[in-house]
N, C-alpha and C positions, 0 to 999 in steps of 0.2 A: 348283165350279171347272170351267170350260168346257174344250173340247179345245185352245183356243189360249191358255190362261191361263198357260202356263209361259213366263215372260219370259226375257230374255237372262241376267239375274242374279237367280236365286232367293235367293241370299244375297250379301252384299257380297263383292267379289272379295278384299279384304284378309283378311276372316274365313276365306274358303275356302282361301286360300294358307296361312294359319297352320295350319289343320286338316290340310291335306295334308302340310305339312312335319312336323308331329308324327306323323302316320301313317307317314311314310317312315322315321322313326327307330325304329319298332317292327316293321318288316317282316322279322322273323326267323321261322324255323320252316317255310319252304316255303309253297306256295300256301294250304294249310289255315290256317296261322297268320296269313298276310297277309289272307286273306278274313275271318277271324274279327276281326281288328283293325278292318277297315272296317265290318263288321257292327255291332260294338259302338259305334264312333264315329258312323257316319252314320245307322244305323237306331235303335239302342237309346238312345243318349245325346242326339244332336242332333235326331233326328227330321226330318232333311232329306228322306229318302225312306222309303217303306214297305218292310216285309219282302217283300211280293209284287213290288214294283218292283225291289228289290235282286236277288231270285232270277231274275226275268225277264231282267235285264241279264246276270247270271252265266251263265244258260243259253246266251245268244248267244255270250258270250265263250268258253265251253267248246267251241263248234263251230269256233272259229278256231284256226289255228296260232299258236304263241307263248304267252307266260306269261299265263294267264287272269286272274291277280290284277292285273297291271299294266293289262291291257285293261279290267278292271272299273273300275279307278280312272279311266281315260280316259273311259269311258262315263258314270260318275256325274259326273265333272268337267264333261263336255259338257252333261249334264242341268241342272247347277246354274248354269253360267256360260258356256255356249256353247262355241265352238271354242277360245277362249283358255283356258277353264277345263279342257277336256280336255287341252290341251297342257301346262298347268301341272301338273295332277294326275299325268299320266303321266311327265313329266320329273322331278318331285320324287320319284316312286316309285322311280326307278332311280339317282338322283344319289348318295345316300350310299353305296350298295353299290358303285357304279362307282369312286368315289374310294378307298374302303377297299380294294377288291381290287387296284386299281392300285398302292397303297402296298405291299400284301402281295406283289405280283408283284415289285416292286423289291427288297424284303427277301429274297425267296426266291432271286432270281438273284444278289444281292450276297453273301449269307451262307449259302446253302443247301449249300455244299460243306464247311462246317466240321462237325466231328463231331457236336456237340450240336445245332446247328440242323438238320442233316440228319436226325438221329434224331427230333427233334420232329416234323418234317414226315412222316417215315416212320411215326411212331406214330399219325398221323391215319388212315393207310390201313385198319387193322382196324376202326376206328370207322365209316368210310365203308361198308365191306362190310356191317356190321350195319344201318346206316341204310338202305341200298338194299333189304336183305331186309325191313325193316320197311315200306318203301314198297310192295313187292310184296304183302305181306299186307294192308295197309290198302286199296290199290286193289282187290285181288282180292276182299276181303270185300264191298265195295260193288258191284263191277261184275259178278261172276260169279254171277248168281242162277239159272242154269240149266245143265244138263250140256252143252248145245250151246255155251254161251258159254265154259265151261271148255275144251272141245275147241278152240275158236277161239283161246284164249290159248295153249294148248299148241302149236297149229299155228304161231302167230306165233313162239314161242320156237324151234321146230325150224327154221323157215324162215331165221331169222337165225343161230342158233348152229351149225347143222349144214350148211345149204346156202348160207349167206352171201348170201341174196337182198337186193337193195337195200331199205333202210328205206322209202323212199316207196312202193315197190311193195306192201310188206306192209301199210302203212297204207291205201292205196287199196283193196286187195283186202278188207281188213277192213270198210271202210265199205260196199262193195258187198254183202258177205255180210250185214252188219247190216240193210241195206235189204231184201234178199231175205227174211231171216228175219221181219222185221216185216210183210212183205206176205203171205208164204205160211205162216208159222208164228208168228202173233202171240203165242201163249202163251209163247214163248221170251223175248220182250222184256218186261221189267218196268218200263221207263221210264215216268215220269208227267209228261210235259211240261206245263208251265203249271199245275201243281197249286196249289191254294190253300194259302197259308201262314198260320199263326196270327200275328196281329199285334194285340196287346192294348194298345199304347201310345196316346198322344194322336194326333190327326190329323197326318200329316206335312205338310211344306211343299208337296211335290208330291203331289197326290192320285193314286190309282191310275188314275182315268179321264182324267187330263189328258195331253195329248200335247205334245211339244216344238214350239216355233214353227217350227223348220226342217223343211219338208216335202221329201220326196224329189222330185227333178226331174232331167231330163236335163242341164240347165245346171249344177246343183250337182254332179252326179256327174262331169261332164267336168272341172270346175274342181278338185275335190278329188283326182280321179285324176291329173290332170296335175301339180298341185303336189306331190302325194305321191310320184309316180314320179320327178320331177326331183330332189326333195330326197333321195330314197333313192339315186339313181344318181350325183349330182353329185360326192361325195367320191371315189368309185371312178374316175370319169372324170378328175378332177383328179390322182389318183395315177398314172393311166395316162399322162397328159401329162407329168407331172413325172419319173417314174421308169421309164417304159416298160411295155409290155403284159405283159412276163414277170416283173415285179417281184413280190416277196412281198406287197406291199400290195394289188395287183390280184388276185392269186390268193386271198388271204384275203378280200378284199372280195366277190368273186364266190362263193366257197365258203360263207361265212357268210350271204350274202344268200339262197343256196339253202336252207340249213338253217333259216333264219327262216320259210320258208313251208311247212315240213314238220314243225314242232315241235308235233304233235298229242299231247295227253295229258300235257303237262308236259315239263320239261327232261329227266327221266330217260329218256323215250321216245326222244329223239334223241341222247343223249350217247354211246351205244354206237357209233352211226354216226360221230359226230364223233371219238371216240377212235380208232376203227379207221382213219379217213382221215388224221387228224392225226399219228398215231404211225407207222402202217405204210406209208402212201402218201407223205405229204409230209415226214415226218421232222422235224416242228416240235418235238417233245418226246418223252420216253420214256413208257412205260405207267405207271411209278411217278410221274412228274411229273403225269400226268393224274389219277391217284388223289389226289395231294396237292392239286392244283388244285381238285378237287371238294370236298375237305375245307375248303379256304380259303373257297370260295364258300358252303358250308354255314354258316360261322361269321360271315358278313357279312350285313347287311340287303339286301333286294331279291330279285329273281327268281334262282333257281338257275342259269338259263341264262347268267347273267353269267360263268360259268366260261369261256365262249368267249373272253372278254377276256384271261384268264390264258393260254389256249392261244395266242392271237395274239401276246401280249407275248413269250412264250418263243420262238415261231417266228421273229419278226422280229429279236429279239435275237441269235439263233443264225445267221440268214441275212439280214443287213441288205443293202439295195441299196448298190451301189458309191457311196462318198463320203458315206455317212450313218452317223453314230456309232451303235453298237448300242443304246445307251440311248435315243437319240432315235427310232430305228427302232421299238423296243419300245413307246414311248409312243404314237407315231403309229398303229401297228398296233392297239394296245389301244383307242384312241379311235375309229378307223375301224370296227373290228369291233363295238364297242358301238353305233355309229350304224346300221350296216346291219342289226343284229339287232333293234333296237327301233323304228326308224322304220316298218316295216311294221305294227306294232301300232297306231300312230296312224292309218295309212292305212285299215286294216280297220275300225276303230271309227268314225271320222269319215265314212267312205264308207257304211257300212251302218246306222249307228244310226237315222237318220230312218225307214228302212224297217222296221227291227226294232221301233221304237216302235209301228208299225201292224201288226205281225205277231205273232199269238198262237197258241200251241198247234200249231205245224207238226210233225206226226207223222213225216213223211218224214225231216226233218232229225234228229229225236230218235232214230229207230231206227238211222239210219246212224251217229250218234254212239255208240250202244250197242255196235255192232260194233267201232268204232275203240277205244273204251275197254276192251273185252274184250281186244283184241289188245295194247293197251298193257301189260297185266299180263305177257304173254309178253316184250314188248320190255324192260321193266324187269328181268325175271328174267335176260334175256341180258346186260344191263349188269352185274348183280350177279355173274354167273358170270365175266365178263371181269375185273372188279375183284378178285374173290376169287383167281383164278388168279395175277394179277400181284402181289398182295399177299402171298400165302402161299408162293409159289415164286419162286426166283431166276431160273429160265429157263423160258420158255414158247415153244413153237414151233408153227407152223402146218403141219399135215399134210394133203395132198390125196389123196383116194381117189375119183377121177372127179368127180362133181358134189358130193361131200361135202368140206367144208373144216372141219377141227377144230383148235381151239387145245388142245394137249396139253402139260402140264407135265412137266418132268424131276423125277421123284419124289425123287431124291437132293438136289435143291436146296430142299427144304422148310425153311422158317424156323420152328423151334419157338417162338421168342419171339413172332413174329407170330401164330402159331396160338393161343398162350395168351392174348395180348391180345385177339384176336377173340372168344374164348370169354367173357372178362371183360366186354367191351363188350356181348355178347349178353345176359349176365345183367343188366347195368345197364339196358339198354333194355327187355327183355321181362319181366324179373322185378321189378325195382325201379322201372320206369317213369320213369327219369331223363330230363330234357329233353336235346335234341340238343346244345346248347352245353356243358352240363356233361360229357357223355360225351366230346365232342371234347377238352375241356380235360384230362380225366383221361387219355385215350389219348395225347395229346401229351406230358404230363408223364411218363408211364410209358415212352414212347419215349426221352425224354432220359435217364431213369434207367437204362434198359437199355444205352444207349450208354456211360454212365459206368461201368457194371459190366462192359463188354466183351462184351455179348450182342448179336449181330447181329439187327437188327429187319427188315432187308430184304436 
């Protein structure tokens, strides 16, 4: 197979659409589960691409901000069916989760104040705390292969939890430190960019040596960049014209556009920043709402960062622009936020994929990513602390001591039922190895039972 043998449609578009739709219905379990579904379908079963090609695409996606699983779907869709294949694959990847979470947002706002429904959502909080702890341990086990990387993770945690440094600054500093470690202390960095992967199946449709027909060029870069930036900004500009520059639609559009380009290391890495700004600065929702929104996002297919849709819905419902019904405002904000969050993923992949196809084993990018990934462990731990405090205690206040900013709970507001449920969820996850969806279901059911028994869960 020659370098130019990858044609526009490696597989019929109708066949590809059916495959991506079936994949989209199985995207539970976070990026690990989503990537595993694509691995099984695209590499093991259909043999459309090889294991090595799959991992090469994944390595590039992990360097980018945003949900790497969706970006991987866009990349493979582009390989198989060109630009339209990438658009279809990426769009279908998020569509079921977007619709499901929008429906759950409506249910939460409409019925969340009733005792039982409120208790069900509150019961999800302890499960989320345990799930975040599990994420810290999983990422840490893979990322922290040297004492220096452990120190980098601890430093990131302290920078966020104690000194409240901006999240983008922490990520940027971690990338620089990773690059420096790779250059001056290479023994610290254990990454293996571009390593060979075992692939014992029959020859894939796209051979490893084949390159996509779209070559990088200045003209193509300008066209993709222009179309992508216009598509990204157009809904926000339309909202500004229709409702004014100070409306919640514009504020949310700009805020979530910003978070979309700093979401390195998965959704957990940026959610602490989103929660802090959405709860404490903008007042779009409460800390307990944020915890429950994360639980809802965990229980739906698609990328976990979809939780920002829930945040936007509650914020716009509570603060609708003048003359707009709160329900309409919530739906508009939800769709707008989904748009500005995921459009950059398409832009990054379609812009960079032709060059990445011709770029192998870039060690500078790999070692920088190692630094970022190490810091992400500390970032996720900070998120876990934030959620744990607001789940287990009724009142948490911020205390400032010069440059130090601490979230301190009032010990007298500790919720014993929430504490007991957290311990139970920990046993189910770490001891019995129950899947996330089952733990969330048990936690929600016990939350409802606690409410019926008159036990406060939050």
